[in-house]
N, CA, C and O atoms as a GROMACS GRO file, in nm:
protein
  592
    1MET      N    1   1.548  -0.869  -1.582
    1MET     CA    2   1.540  -0.934  -1.722
    1MET      C    3   1.666  -1.011  -1.756
    1MET      O    4   1.664  -1.098  -1.843
    2ALA      N    5   1.784  -0.977  -1.681
    2ALA     CA    6   1.905  -1.055  -1.708
    2ALA      C    7   1.911  -1.186  -1.626
    2ALA      O    8   1.998  -1.271  -1.644
    3GLY      N    9   1.811  -1.197  -1.535
    3GLY     CA   10   1.810  -1.324  -1.456
    3GLY      C   11   1.890  -1.325  -1.324
    3GLY      O   12   1.899  -1.428  -1.258
    4ASN      N   13   1.946  -1.214  -1.287
    4ASN     CA   14   2.028  -1.204  -1.167
    4ASN      C   15   1.941  -1.147  -1.058
    4ASN      O   16   1.939  -1.026  -1.039
    5GLY      N   17   1.865  -1.235  -0.984
    5GLY     CA   18   1.771  -1.184  -0.887
    5GLY      C   19   1.846  -1.120  -0.767
    5GLY      O   20   1.788  -1.027  -0.712
    6ASP      N   21   1.966  -1.158  -0.721
    6ASP     CA   22   2.036  -1.090  -0.618
    6ASP      C   23   2.061  -0.941  -0.654
    6ASP      O   24   2.043  -0.852  -0.572
    7ARG      N   25   2.103  -0.920  -0.775
    7ARG     CA   26   2.135  -0.783  -0.822
    7ARG      C   27   2.002  -0.711  -0.838
    7ARG      O   28   1.988  -0.598  -0.791
    8ALA      N   29   1.908  -0.770  -0.900
    8ALA     CA   30   1.773  -0.704  -0.914
    8ALA      C   31   1.717  -0.654  -0.788
    8ALA      O   32   1.670  -0.541  -0.780
    9TRP      N   33   1.723  -0.741  -0.682
    9TRP     CA   34   1.677  -0.699  -0.548
    9TRP      C   35   1.757  -0.582  -0.490
    9TRP      O   36   1.704  -0.489  -0.430
   10GLU      N   37   1.885  -0.591  -0.511
   10GLU     CA   38   1.976  -0.488  -0.460
   10GLU      C   39   1.936  -0.353  -0.517
   10GLU      O   40   1.917  -0.256  -0.442
   11VAL      N   41   1.923  -0.345  -0.648
   11VAL     CA   42   1.888  -0.215  -0.716
   11VAL      C   43   1.754  -0.180  -0.677
   11VAL      O   44   1.737  -0.062  -0.644
   12TYR      N   45   1.648  -0.266  -0.673
   12TYR     CA   46   1.520  -0.230  -0.632
   12TYR      C   47   1.515  -0.174  -0.499
   12TYR      O   48   1.458  -0.067  -0.480
   13ARG      N   49   1.577  -0.245  -0.396
   13ARG     CA   50   1.582  -0.198  -0.252
   13ARG      C   51   1.644  -0.062  -0.249
   13ARG      O   52   1.598   0.027  -0.177
   14ARG      N   53   1.742  -0.044  -0.321
   14ARG     CA   54   1.809   0.096  -0.307
   14ARG      C   55   1.728   0.216  -0.354
   14ARG      O   56   1.754   0.332  -0.322
   15MET      N   57   1.622   0.176  -0.439
   15MET     CA   58   1.538   0.283  -0.490
   15MET      C   59   1.405   0.303  -0.402
   15MET      O   60   1.317   0.380  -0.441
   16LEU      N   61   1.396   0.237  -0.290
   16LEU     CA   62   1.282   0.245  -0.207
   16LEU      C   63   1.299   0.383  -0.129
   16LEU      O   64   1.413   0.422  -0.102
   17PRO      N   65   1.188   0.456  -0.093
   17PRO     CA   66   1.193   0.587  -0.034
   17PRO      C   67   1.273   0.589   0.090
   17PRO      O   68   1.351   0.684   0.105
   18PRO      N   69   1.263   0.495   0.185
   18PRO     CA   70   1.352   0.511   0.309
   18PRO      C   71   1.493   0.504   0.284
   18PRO      O   72   1.572   0.561   0.359
   19VAL      N   73   1.537   0.429   0.171
   19VAL     CA   74   1.673   0.408   0.140
   19VAL      C   75   1.730   0.531   0.080
   19VAL      O   76   1.838   0.579   0.114
   20VAL      N   77   1.648   0.582  -0.016
   20VAL     CA   78   1.684   0.702  -0.096
   20VAL      C   79   1.700   0.824   0.010
   20VAL      O   80   1.795   0.902  -0.001
   21SER      N   81   1.615   0.836   0.102
   21SER     CA   82   1.622   0.951   0.187
   21SER      C   83   1.750   0.936   0.287
   21SER      O   84   1.814   1.036   0.320
   22GLY      N   85   1.779   0.821   0.329
   22GLY     CA   86   1.896   0.794   0.423
   22GLY      C   87   1.854   0.850   0.562
   22GLY      O   88   1.879   0.775   0.656
   23ASP      N   89   1.798   0.958   0.588
   23ASP     CA   90   1.765   1.020   0.715
   23ASP      C   91   1.624   1.065   0.708
   23ASP      O   92   1.593   1.158   0.633
   24GLY      N   93   1.534   1.006   0.782
   24GLY     CA   94   1.390   1.043   0.790
   24GLY      C   95   1.372   1.183   0.838
   24GLY      O   96   1.277   1.249   0.795
   25GLU      N   97   1.460   1.236   0.930
   25GLU     CA   98   1.433   1.372   0.970
   25GLU      C   99   1.463   1.476   0.867
   25GLU      O  100   1.398   1.581   0.862
   26ILE      N  101   1.562   1.448   0.783
   26ILE     CA  102   1.595   1.539   0.676
   26ILE      C  103   1.503   1.528   0.563
   26ILE      O  104   1.469   1.628   0.500
   27TYR      N  105   1.457   1.398   0.533
   27TYR     CA  106   1.367   1.374   0.412
   27TYR      C  107   1.244   1.461   0.419
   27TYR      O  108   1.197   1.515   0.319
   28ALA      N  109   1.192   1.473   0.537
   28ALA     CA  110   1.077   1.572   0.559
   28ALA      C  111   0.943   1.537   0.497
   28ALA      O  112   0.850   1.614   0.518
   29THR      N  113   0.924   1.432   0.427
   29THR     CA  114   0.802   1.385   0.376
   29THR      C  115   0.779   1.244   0.432
   29THR      O  116   0.862   1.188   0.505
   30GLU      N  117   0.667   1.191   0.396
   30GLU     CA  118   0.641   1.052   0.438
   30GLU      C  119   0.742   0.963   0.392
   30GLU      O  120   0.772   0.965   0.273
   31PRO      N  121   0.802   0.881   0.476
   31PRO     CA  122   0.905   0.788   0.440
   31PRO      C  123   0.862   0.674   0.342
   31PRO      O  124   0.951   0.609   0.286
   32TYR      N  125   0.735   0.647   0.319
   32TYR     CA  126   0.688   0.544   0.240
   32TYR      C  127   0.636   0.592   0.102
   32TYR      O  128   0.575   0.518   0.024
   33VAL      N  129   0.664   0.716   0.078
   33VAL     CA  130   0.610   0.776  -0.042
   33VAL      C  131   0.722   0.821  -0.135
   33VAL      O  132   0.824   0.870  -0.088
   34TYR      N  133   0.703   0.805  -0.264
   34TYR     CA  134   0.806   0.858  -0.358
   34TYR      C  135   0.779   1.006  -0.373
   34TYR      O  136   0.663   1.047  -0.388
   35SER      N  137   0.879   1.083  -0.371
   35SER     CA  138   0.868   1.224  -0.397
   35SER      C  139   0.916   1.269  -0.538
   35SER      O  140   0.987   1.195  -0.605
   36GLU      N  141   0.881   1.378  -0.575
   36GLU     CA  142   0.920   1.417  -0.710
   36GLU      C  143   1.064   1.441  -0.718
   36GLU      O  144   1.124   1.421  -0.824
   37TYR      N  145   1.125   1.485  -0.610
   37TYR     CA  146   1.267   1.492  -0.616
   37TYR      C  147   1.320   1.493  -0.472
   37TYR      O  148   1.245   1.513  -0.376
   38VAL      N  149   1.456   1.470  -0.459
   38VAL     CA  150   1.537   1.481  -0.336
   38VAL      C  151   1.648   1.568  -0.367
   38VAL      O  152   1.716   1.547  -0.468
   39THR      N  153   1.672   1.667  -0.287
   39THR     CA  154   1.777   1.758  -0.312
   39THR      C  155   1.926   1.698  -0.314
   39THR      O  156   1.959   1.607  -0.238
   40SER      N  157   2.002   1.747  -0.396
   40SER     CA  158   2.148   1.687  -0.415
   40SER      C  159   2.239   1.743  -0.308
   40SER      O  160   2.203   1.836  -0.235
   41PRO      N  161   2.361   1.683  -0.300
   41PRO     CA  162   2.456   1.725  -0.200
   41PRO      C  163   2.500   1.863  -0.218
   41PRO      O  164   2.558   1.919  -0.125
   42ASP      N  165   2.478   1.924  -0.331
   42ASP     CA  166   2.526   2.071  -0.346
   42ASP      C  167   2.420   2.162  -0.298
   42ASP      O  168   2.442   2.284  -0.293
   43HIS      N  169   2.304   2.112  -0.261
   43HIS     CA  170   2.183   2.197  -0.219
   43HIS      C  171   2.208   2.222  -0.058
   43HIS      O  172   2.270   2.141   0.010
   44PRO      N  173   2.156   2.333  -0.010
   44PRO     CA  174   2.168   2.365   0.130
   44PRO      C  175   2.074   2.269   0.220
   44PRO      O  176   2.092   2.251   0.341
   45THR      N  177   1.977   2.212   0.148
   45THR     CA  178   1.885   2.117   0.225
   45THR      C  179   1.907   1.981   0.169
   45THR      O  180   1.808   1.913   0.142
   46TYR      N  181   2.027   1.936   0.149
   46TYR     CA  182   2.061   1.812   0.103
   46TYR      C  183   1.982   1.698   0.162
   46TYR      O  184   1.971   1.692   0.285
   47GLY      N  185   1.925   1.604   0.082
   47GLY     CA  186   1.843   1.496   0.136
   47GLY      C  187   1.703   1.519   0.157
   47GLY      O  188   1.626   1.427   0.185
   48GLN      N  189   1.665   1.642   0.145
   48GLN     CA  190   1.519   1.676   0.168
   48GLN      C  191   1.434   1.646   0.045
   48GLN      O  192   1.476   1.676  -0.067
   49ALA      N  193   1.319   1.590   0.065
   49ALA     CA  194   1.236   1.554  -0.049
   49ALA      C  195   1.119   1.656  -0.066
   49ALA      O  196   1.085   1.728   0.028
   50SER      N  197   1.064   1.661  -0.180
   50SER     CA  198   0.967   1.759  -0.200
   50SER      C  199   0.860   1.717  -0.296
   50SER      O  200   0.893   1.638  -0.385
   51HIS      N  201   0.741   1.759  -0.292
   51HIS     CA  202   0.631   1.719  -0.380
   51HIS      C  203   0.593   1.577  -0.372
   51HIS      O  204   0.583   1.513  -0.476
   52SER      N  205   0.571   1.519  -0.252
   52SER     CA  206   0.535   1.385  -0.238
   52SER      C  207   0.395   1.361  -0.299
   52SER      O  208   0.312   1.452  -0.308
   53TRP      N  209   0.373   1.232  -0.340
   53TRP     CA  210   0.232   1.193  -0.387
   53TRP      C  211   0.206   1.253  -0.531
   53TRP      O  212   0.094   1.245  -0.581
   54LEU      N  213   0.305   1.311  -0.592
   54LEU     CA  214   0.292   1.371  -0.727
   54LEU      C  215   0.354   1.292  -0.848
   54LEU      O  216   0.342   1.329  -0.964
   55THR      N  217   0.417   1.187  -0.811
   55THR     CA  218   0.480   1.108  -0.910
   55THR      C  219   0.427   0.981  -0.947
   55THR      O  220   0.356   0.922  -0.865
   56GLY      N  221   0.454   0.928  -1.060
   56GLY     CA  222   0.403   0.797  -1.093
   56GLY      C  223   0.508   0.682  -1.061
   56GLY      O  224   0.494   0.567  -1.103
   57SER      N  225   0.608   0.723  -0.987
   57SER     CA  226   0.710   0.612  -0.952
   57SER      C  227   0.654   0.494  -0.880
   57SER      O  228   0.694   0.381  -0.908
   58ALA      N  229   0.562   0.517  -0.788
   58ALA     CA  230   0.508   0.419  -0.711
   58ALA      C  231   0.442   0.307  -0.783
   58ALA      O  232   0.454   0.192  -0.739
   59VAL      N  233   0.377   0.330  -0.882
   59VAL     CA  234   0.307   0.228  -0.968
   59VAL      C  235   0.414   0.156  -1.046
   59VAL      O  236   0.403   0.034  -1.063
   60TRP      N  237   0.516   0.222  -1.096
   60TRP     CA  238   0.631   0.154  -1.168
   60TRP      C  239   0.705   0.067  -1.078
   60TRP      O  240   0.744  -0.042  -1.119
   61MET      N  241   0.728   0.108  -0.945
   61MET     CA  242   0.799   0.018  -0.846
   61MET      C  243   0.714  -0.097  -0.822
   61MET      O  244   0.764  -0.208  -0.808
   62TYR      N  245   0.583  -0.078  -0.817
   62TYR     CA  246   0.491  -0.188  -0.787
   62TYR      C  247   0.504  -0.288  -0.906
   62TYR      O  248   0.531  -0.406  -0.886
   63ARG      N  249   0.485  -0.242  -1.023
   63ARG     CA  250   0.505  -0.322  -1.138
   63ARG      C  251   0.630  -0.396  -1.144
   63ARG      O  252   0.630  -0.516  -1.174
   64ASN      N  253   0.747  -0.327  -1.115
   64ASN     CA  254   0.869  -0.396  -1.113
   64ASN      C  255   0.874  -0.510  -1.010
   64ASN      O  256   0.930  -0.616  -1.035
   65ALA      N  257   0.817  -0.487  -0.902
   65ALA     CA  258   0.817  -0.595  -0.793
   65ALA      C  259   0.723  -0.714  -0.836
   65ALA      O  260   0.761  -0.831  -0.830
   66THR      N  261   0.602  -0.678  -0.878
   66THR     CA  262   0.505  -0.790  -0.908
   66THR      C  263   0.538  -0.864  -1.043
   66THR      O  264   0.534  -0.986  -1.051
   67ASP      N  265   0.570  -0.782  -1.149
   67ASP     CA  266   0.584  -0.840  -1.279
   67ASP      C  267   0.728  -0.901  -1.295
   67ASP      O  268   0.743  -1.003  -1.363
   68TRP      N  269   0.830  -0.841  -1.237
   68TRP     CA  270   0.968  -0.889  -1.268
   68TRP      C  271   1.037  -0.953  -1.159
   68TRP      O  272   1.111  -1.047  -1.185
   69LEU      N  273   1.022  -0.911  -1.030
   69LEU     CA  274   1.090  -0.982  -0.921
   69LEU      C  275   0.999  -1.100  -0.885
   69LEU      O  276   1.047  -1.212  -0.901
   70ILE      N  277   0.876  -1.090  -0.839
   70ILE     CA  278   0.791  -1.197  -0.800
   70ILE      C  279   0.759  -1.276  -0.922
   70ILE      O  280   0.741  -1.397  -0.915
   71GLY      N  281   0.753  -1.208  -1.036
   71GLY     CA  282   0.734  -1.280  -1.169
   71GLY      C  283   0.594  -1.329  -1.195
   71GLY      O  284   0.574  -1.438  -1.249
   72LEU      N  285   0.497  -1.249  -1.158
   72LEU     CA  286   0.354  -1.273  -1.207
   72LEU      C  287   0.321  -1.168  -1.307
   72LEU      O  288   0.264  -1.064  -1.273
   73ARG      N  289   0.356  -1.193  -1.426
   73ARG     CA  290   0.352  -1.094  -1.538
   73ARG      C  291   0.235  -1.115  -1.636
   73ARG      O  292   0.219  -1.223  -1.694
   74PRO      N  293   0.154  -1.007  -1.654
   74PRO     CA  294   0.036  -1.034  -1.751
   74PRO      C  295   0.092  -1.035  -1.897
   74PRO      O  296   0.178  -0.959  -1.939
   75THR      N  297   0.031  -1.132  -1.965
   75THR     CA  298   0.061  -1.138  -2.112
   75THR      C  299  -0.073  -1.151  -2.188
   75THR      O  300  -0.178  -1.165  -2.125
   76TYR      N  301  -0.070  -1.148  -2.317
   76TYR     CA  302  -0.194  -1.165  -2.384
   76TYR      C  303  -0.256  -1.302  -2.364
   76TYR      O  304  -0.379  -1.309  -2.362
   77ARG      N  305  -0.189  -1.404  -2.349
   77ARG     CA  306  -0.232  -1.540  -2.333
   77ARG      C  307  -0.273  -1.568  -2.191
   77ARG      O  308  -0.347  -1.662  -2.164
   78GLY      N  309  -0.222  -1.483  -2.096
   78GLY     CA  310  -0.262  -1.511  -1.943
   78GLY      C  311  -0.149  -1.461  -1.862
   78GLY      O  312  -0.063  -1.388  -1.910
   79LEU      N  313  -0.150  -1.503  -1.735
   79LEU     CA  314  -0.054  -1.465  -1.638
   79LEU      C  315   0.068  -1.554  -1.632
   79LEU      O  316   0.062  -1.670  -1.591
   80LEU      N  317   0.179  -1.494  -1.676
   80LEU     CA  318   0.306  -1.570  -1.686
   80LEU      C  319   0.375  -1.583  -1.551
   80LEU      O  320   0.381  -1.486  -1.475
   81VAL      N  321   0.425  -1.699  -1.521
   81VAL     CA  322   0.498  -1.720  -1.396
   81VAL      C  323   0.651  -1.722  -1.434
   81VAL      O  324   0.699  -1.805  -1.510
   82ASP      N  325   0.721  -1.621  -1.373
   82ASP     CA  326   0.863  -1.604  -1.412
   82ASP      C  327   0.940  -1.535  -1.310
   82ASP      O  328   0.993  -1.426  -1.335
   83PRO      N  329   0.950  -1.595  -1.192
   83PRO     CA  330   1.027  -1.521  -1.080
   83PRO      C  331   1.170  -1.504  -1.104
   83PRO      O  332   1.235  -1.587  -1.168
   84CYS      N  333   1.223  -1.392  -1.050
   84CYS     CA  334   1.362  -1.356  -1.048
   84CYS      C  335   1.387  -1.287  -0.920
   84CYS      O  336   1.370  -1.166  -0.907
   85VAL      N  337   1.431  -1.370  -0.819
   85VAL     CA  338   1.444  -1.325  -0.676
   85VAL      C  339   1.578  -1.343  -0.614
   85VAL      O  340   1.659  -1.416  -0.671
   86PRO      N  341   1.608  -1.287  -0.512
   86PRO     CA  342   1.730  -1.307  -0.433
   86PRO      C  343   1.743  -1.462  -0.406
   86PRO      O  344   1.642  -1.530  -0.386
   87SER      N  345   1.855  -1.510  -0.405
   87SER     CA  346   1.878  -1.649  -0.359
   87SER      C  347   1.847  -1.680  -0.211
   87SER      O  348   1.837  -1.796  -0.169
   88THR      N  349   1.832  -1.576  -0.137
   88THR     CA  350   1.796  -1.598   0.004
   88THR      C  351   1.646  -1.612   0.027
   88THR      O  352   1.604  -1.647   0.138
   89TRP      N  353   1.566  -1.585  -0.074
   89TRP     CA  354   1.414  -1.608  -0.053
   89TRP      C  355   1.385  -1.750  -0.081
   89TRP      O  356   1.373  -1.795  -0.195
   90LYS      N  357   1.375  -1.813   0.021
   90LYS     CA  358   1.349  -1.966   0.019
   90LYS      C  359   1.207  -1.996   0.006
   90LYS      O  360   1.171  -2.097  -0.055
   91LYS      N  361   1.119  -1.910   0.063
   91LYS     CA  362   0.971  -1.917   0.043
   91LYS      C  363   0.909  -1.779   0.041
   91LYS      O  364   0.948  -1.693   0.121
   92PHE      N  365   0.814  -1.754  -0.047
   92PHE     CA  366   0.740  -1.638  -0.053
   92PHE      C  367   0.604  -1.666  -0.115
   92PHE      O  368   0.584  -1.772  -0.175
   93SER      N  369   0.509  -1.572  -0.102
   93SER     CA  370   0.384  -1.586  -0.157
   93SER      C  371   0.331  -1.459  -0.219
   93SER      O  372   0.388  -1.352  -0.195
   94ALA      N  373   0.219  -1.466  -0.301
   94ALA     CA  374   0.154  -1.350  -0.354
   94ALA      C  375   0.023  -1.383  -0.394
   94ALA      O  376  -0.002  -1.498  -0.429
   95VAL      N  377  -0.067  -1.293  -0.392
   95VAL     CA  378  -0.207  -1.308  -0.434
   95VAL      C  379  -0.218  -1.204  -0.545
   95VAL      O  380  -0.189  -1.087  -0.522
   96ARG      N  381  -0.260  -1.247  -0.666
   96ARG     CA  382  -0.267  -1.170  -0.774
   96ARG      C  383  -0.408  -1.189  -0.844
   96ARG      O  384  -0.442  -1.302  -0.879
   97LYS      N  385  -0.489  -1.080  -0.867
   97LYS     CA  386  -0.614  -1.080  -0.944
   97LYS      C  387  -0.579  -1.054  -1.085
   97LYS      O  388  -0.504  -0.962  -1.115
   98PHE      N  389  -0.637  -1.139  -1.177
   98PHE     CA  390  -0.611  -1.113  -1.315
   98PHE      C  391  -0.730  -1.177  -1.395
   98PHE      O  392  -0.754  -1.298  -1.391
   99ARG      N  393  -0.801  -1.088  -1.466
   99ARG     CA  394  -0.904  -1.139  -1.563
   99ARG      C  395  -0.993  -1.224  -1.503
   99ARG      O  396  -1.017  -1.330  -1.559
  100GLY      N  397  -1.055  -1.193  -1.384
  100GLY     CA  398  -1.163  -1.255  -1.317
  100GLY      C  399  -1.111  -1.378  -1.223
  100GLY      O  400  -1.192  -1.442  -1.156
  101THR      N  401  -0.983  -1.404  -1.221
  101THR     CA  402  -0.934  -1.509  -1.136
  101THR      C  403  -0.842  -1.452  -1.021
  101THR      O  404  -0.763  -1.360  -1.042
  102THR      N  405  -0.856  -1.508  -0.906
  102THR     CA  406  -0.763  -1.470  -0.798
  102THR      C  407  -0.657  -1.578  -0.782
  102THR      O  408  -0.690  -1.687  -0.734
  103TYR      N  409  -0.539  -1.554  -0.817
  103TYR     CA  410  -0.434  -1.650  -0.799
  103TYR      C  411  -0.369  -1.644  -0.665
  103TYR      O  412  -0.314  -1.539  -0.633
  104GLU      N  413  -0.368  -1.746  -0.583
  104GLU     CA  414  -0.298  -1.753  -0.452
  104GLU      C  415  -0.175  -1.837  -0.483
  104GLU      O  416  -0.187  -1.959  -0.501
  105VAL      N  417  -0.055  -1.774  -0.491
  105VAL     CA  418   0.067  -1.837  -0.532
  105VAL      C  419   0.161  -1.852  -0.418
  105VAL      O  420   0.186  -1.759  -0.341
  106GLU      N  421   0.212  -1.969  -0.407
  106GLU     CA  422   0.320  -2.001  -0.307
  106GLU      C  423   0.440  -2.050  -0.384
  106GLU      O  424   0.437  -2.145  -0.462
  107PHE      N  425   0.545  -1.978  -0.356
  107PHE     CA  426   0.678  -2.005  -0.418
  107PHE      C  427   0.765  -2.077  -0.320
  107PHE      O  428   0.764  -2.048  -0.201
  108GLU      N  429   0.841  -2.174  -0.372
  108GLU     CA  430   0.941  -2.252  -0.297
  108GLU      C  431   1.066  -2.235  -0.375
  108GLU      O  432   1.070  -2.243  -0.498
  109ASN      N  433   1.172  -2.209  -0.297
  109ASN     CA  434   1.303  -2.203  -0.366
  109ASN      C  435   1.412  -2.264  -0.274
  109ASN      O  436   1.503  -2.195  -0.226
  110PRO      N  437   1.398  -2.389  -0.254
  110PRO     CA  438   1.483  -2.459  -0.156
  110PRO      C  439   1.632  -2.461  -0.183
  110PRO      O  440   1.711  -2.475  -0.090
  111ASP      N  441   1.672  -2.447  -0.315
  111ASP     CA  442   1.802  -2.450  -0.357
  111ASP      C  443   1.867  -2.310  -0.383
  111ASP      O  444   1.984  -2.298  -0.420
  112GLY      N  445   1.785  -2.207  -0.360
  112GLY     CA  446   1.835  -2.078  -0.373
  112GLY      C  447   1.861  -2.026  -0.514
  112GLY      O  448   1.957  -1.951  -0.536
  113PHE      N  449   1.777  -2.063  -0.610
  113PHE     CA  450   1.785  -2.016  -0.736
  113PHE      C  451   1.744  -1.863  -0.756
  113PHE      O  452   1.656  -1.817  -0.684
  114ASN      N  453   1.804  -1.789  -0.846
  114ASN     CA  454   1.764  -1.663  -0.877
  114ASN      C  455   1.643  -1.655  -0.972
  114ASN      O  456   1.556  -1.568  -0.962
  115LYS      N  457   1.645  -1.756  -1.070
  115LYS     CA  458   1.544  -1.754  -1.166
  115LYS      C  459   1.525  -1.908  -1.218
  115LYS      O  460   1.614  -1.993  -1.214
  116GLY      N  461   1.407  -1.924  -1.262
  116GLY     CA  462   1.374  -2.048  -1.322
  116GLY      C  463   1.270  -2.125  -1.247
  116GLY      O  464   1.269  -2.125  -1.124
  117VAL      N  465   1.180  -2.192  -1.317
  117VAL     CA  466   1.064  -2.274  -1.256
  117VAL      C  467   1.081  -2.411  -1.287
  117VAL      O  468   1.062  -2.453  -1.401
  118LYS      N  469   1.114  -2.485  -1.191
  118LYS     CA  470   1.136  -2.634  -1.203
  118LYS      C  471   0.997  -2.706  -1.208
  118LYS      O  472   0.980  -2.794  -1.293
  119GLU      N  473   0.907  -2.677  -1.130
  119GLU     CA  474   0.772  -2.739  -1.122
  119GLU      C  475   0.661  -2.625  -1.100
  119GLU      O  476   0.678  -2.525  -1.030
  120LEU      N  477   0.551  -2.656  -1.167
  120LEU     CA  478   0.432  -2.565  -1.142
  120LEU      C  479   0.313  -2.645  -1.131
  120LEU      O  480   0.283  -2.731  -1.215
  121TYR      N  481   0.241  -2.618  -1.022
  121TYR     CA  482   0.114  -2.688  -0.993
  121TYR      C  483  -0.005  -2.587  -0.996
  121TYR      O  484   0.007  -2.476  -0.944
  122VAL      N  485  -0.106  -2.622  -1.049
  122VAL     CA  486  -0.230  -2.544  -1.053
  122VAL      C  487  -0.346  -2.632  -0.989
  122VAL      O  488  -0.387  -2.736  -1.040
  123ASP      N  489  -0.391  -2.580  -0.878
  123ASP     CA  490  -0.490  -2.663  -0.806
  123ASP      C  491  -0.454  -2.814  -0.788
  123ASP      O  492  -0.532  -2.906  -0.814
  124ASP      N  493  -0.320  -2.828  -0.736
  124ASP     CA  494  -0.265  -2.954  -0.716
  124ASP      C  495  -0.239  -3.045  -0.837
  124ASP      O  496  -0.211  -3.163  -0.820
  125VAL      N  497  -0.248  -2.989  -0.964
  125VAL     CA  498  -0.221  -3.063  -1.083
  125VAL      C  499  -0.090  -3.008  -1.150
  125VAL      O  500  -0.082  -2.888  -1.178
  126ARG      N  501   0.006  -3.091  -1.173
  126ARG     CA  502   0.121  -3.033  -1.231
  126ARG      C  503   0.099  -2.993  -1.382
  126ARG      O  504   0.041  -3.067  -1.462
  127VAL      N  505   0.148  -2.877  -1.413
  127VAL     CA  506   0.139  -2.834  -1.552
  127VAL      C  507   0.276  -2.799  -1.614
  127VAL      O  508   0.365  -2.763  -1.538
  128THR      N  509   0.298  -2.807  -1.742
  128THR     CA  510   0.423  -2.799  -1.808
  128THR      C  511   0.438  -2.669  -1.868
  128THR      O  512   0.549  -2.643  -1.914
  129HIS      N  513   0.337  -2.573  -1.877
  129HIS     CA  514   0.354  -2.445  -1.926
  129HIS      C  515   0.355  -2.342  -1.815
  129HIS      O  516   0.309  -2.369  -1.705
  130LEU      N  517   0.406  -2.229  -1.843
  130LEU     CA  518   0.423  -2.118  -1.739
  130LEU      C  519   0.324  -2.016  -1.743
  130LEU      O  520   0.339  -1.915  -1.674
  131VAL      N  521   0.212  -2.032  -1.824
  131VAL     CA  522   0.113  -1.932  -1.830
  131VAL      C  523  -0.007  -2.001  -1.758
  131VAL      O  524  -0.049  -2.111  -1.793
  132LEU      N  525  -0.058  -1.929  -1.654
  132LEU     CA  526  -0.163  -1.980  -1.571
  132LEU      C  527  -0.296  -1.972  -1.643
  132LEU      O  528  -0.322  -1.875  -1.714
  133PRO      N  529  -0.382  -2.074  -1.626
  133PRO     CA  530  -0.502  -2.077  -1.685
  133PRO      C  531  -0.599  -1.982  -1.637
  133PRO      O  532  -0.602  -1.949  -1.518
  134LEU      N  533  -0.686  -1.934  -1.730
  134LEU     CA  534  -0.792  -1.835  -1.690
  134LEU      C  535  -0.916  -1.909  -1.643
  134LEU      O  536  -0.964  -1.999  -1.712
  135LYS      N  537  -0.964  -1.874  -1.534
  135LYS     CA  538  -1.095  -1.933  -1.480
  135LYS      C  539  -1.145  -1.843  -1.374
  135LYS      O  540  -1.068  -1.767  -1.314
  136CYS      N  541  -1.274  -1.848  -1.349
  136CYS     CA  542  -1.335  -1.762  -1.255
  136CYS      C  543  -1.306  -1.821  -1.118
  136CYS      O  544  -1.292  -1.942  -1.106
  137GLY      N  545  -1.297  -1.736  -1.010
  137GLY     CA  546  -1.286  -1.774  -0.873
  137GLY      C  547  -1.134  -1.787  -0.837
  137GLY      O  548  -1.050  -1.720  -0.897
  138ILE      N  549  -1.104  -1.867  -0.744
  138ILE     CA  550  -0.972  -1.882  -0.689
  138ILE      C  551  -0.897  -1.989  -0.738
  138ILE      O  552  -0.948  -2.100  -0.746
  139CYS      N  553  -0.767  -1.964  -0.777
  139CYS     CA  554  -0.686  -2.066  -0.832
  139CYS      C  555  -0.560  -2.077  -0.738
  139CYS      O  556  -0.494  -1.978  -0.707
  140LYS      N  557  -0.531  -2.202  -0.695
  140LYS     CA  558  -0.418  -2.213  -0.594
  140LYS      C  559  -0.305  -2.260  -0.682
  140LYS      O  560  -0.319  -2.354  -0.760
  141VAL      N  561  -0.189  -2.190  -0.668
  141VAL     CA  562  -0.068  -2.225  -0.746
  141VAL      C  563   0.047  -2.244  -0.661
  141VAL      O  564   0.071  -2.173  -0.563
  142ARG      N  565   0.122  -2.346  -0.703
  142ARG     CA  566   0.253  -2.375  -0.620
  142ARG      C  567   0.362  -2.382  -0.718
  142ARG      O  568   0.357  -2.460  -0.813
  143VAL      N  569   0.466  -2.299  -0.697
  143VAL     CA  570   0.574  -2.285  -0.780
  143VAL      C  571   0.707  -2.334  -0.712
  143VAL      O  572   0.741  -2.286  -0.604
  144VAL      N  573   0.780  -2.428  -0.777
  144VAL     CA  574   0.912  -2.467  -0.720
  144VAL      C  575   1.013  -2.422  -0.813
  144VAL      O  576   1.018  -2.461  -0.929
  145MET      N  577   1.092  -2.339  -0.761
  145MET     CA  578   1.201  -2.277  -0.844
  145MET      C  579   1.316  -2.367  -0.873
  145MET      O  580   1.341  -2.452  -0.788
  146GLY      N  581   1.383  -2.361  -0.972
  146GLY     CA  582   1.497  -2.444  -1.011
  146GLY      C  583   1.512  -2.460  -1.165
  146GLY      O  584   1.455  -2.384  -1.243
  147ARG      N  585   1.584  -2.552  -1.203
  147ARG     CA  586   1.608  -2.588  -1.347
  147ARG      C  587   1.507  -2.707  -1.384
  147ARG      O  588   1.488  -2.802  -1.307
  148ARG      N  589   1.451  -2.695  -1.498
  148ARG     CA  590   1.362  -2.799  -1.545
  148ARG      C  591   1.445  -2.920  -1.593
  148ARG      O  592   1.388  -3.020  -1.637
   0.00000   0.00000   0.00000
C-alpha cells in the first residue's frame, strides 16, 4: 500500500512456508502449506510446524499476492489494475476471473518501476482508466508500468 514493491516482495517472500521453516527436515509438515504454528527457539522442537491445513493464512497470502503485489484488485466498479512489484520483475502475467470475464493480463516493466501504470490496453485498445471493463468471455489486457 506504501508503493514500495521491493520491500513488499521481501516481506511477502519471508512469510512463505519454506522460508519460515528454514529446514524442511525439522519443519515436519508439508513445506508448501501454512501451519497453525511453528515452535519458537525456546522450545525443544524449535522450527517444527504443527496443525497444517488448519489456518486461513493461505487465502490471505493469495489475496496479498493477487490484489496487492500483482495488483488485480476487485472493486465495486470492476477489477482495478494497480501493481506494486519488485523492480526486477520486468515481465509477468496473470489470469484472473472476475464477474464472468476472464482477464489474461500481460505486465511489462521495462524501466523497473515498483508501482504505477503508464499505459493500459484492453483488447489492443488503449484506455485511460485503471478499472477493467466487465464483459463476458476473454479479455486481453496489456499493462505497461511507469509514470503517466
